[in-house]
N, C-alpha and C positions, 0 to 999 in steps of 0.2 A: 383249209385249202392246201392242196399239195404244191410242192415246189414247181412241178411241171406247169401248173395253171396260174401260178402267181406272176405278177408283172415284176420283172427284174429291172427293166429300163424305163426311163421317163422321157417325156418330150424335152428336146434340147440337149440330151446326152449324146456324146460322140462314141461311136462303136465302129468295129471292123467286122467285115464278113468273114466267116470261117472259110478256110480253103476247102474246095470241093472239085474233084475232077469232072463233075457233071454240070458245073455252072461257069459260065463265062462272064466275068465282071471286071470292071476296072479296079485296080488296087487303090487303096487309100481309105480315108476315113469317111464315115457316113454319120449324119445327124438324125436322131429320132425325131420325126415330125409329129407322130401320134401313135398310140396303141389302137389296135383294132379289136373288135369283139371276137372271141373265139367261136368257131363254128362247132356246134354239137358237143360243147364241153371239151374241145380239143386244145391244141397248143395255141398260145397267144401269138398274134402276128403284129407286126409294126410296119408303118409307112416310114421309109427312110429316104433321105436325100443325100446323094454323093456330092462331096465338095467339088469333084471334077466332072460331074454329070449334069446335064441340063434338065433332067427329069427325076421323078420319084419312083421308087420301087417298093414292093411289098415283100417282106422277109419273115420267116418264122423265128420264134424265140431261139430255137436250136441252131440257127444259121448265123447268129451274131455273137460277138464277145466285146467286152469293154476295150476301148482303145488305150 
């Protein structure tokens, strides 16, 4: 299994969103809620919950890093 497709993060782990000029998000830490199945063998996605946000969001593996 390639590094791109392997799960690097697990539920309960705290991560940060990588900075991007194309995404407006609150800064701070996010907790991985669960991993999501990749679509068509593509990049793994995760459902995350911001510590300062009342809702969950979906992010791709390349959009997050360890906190």
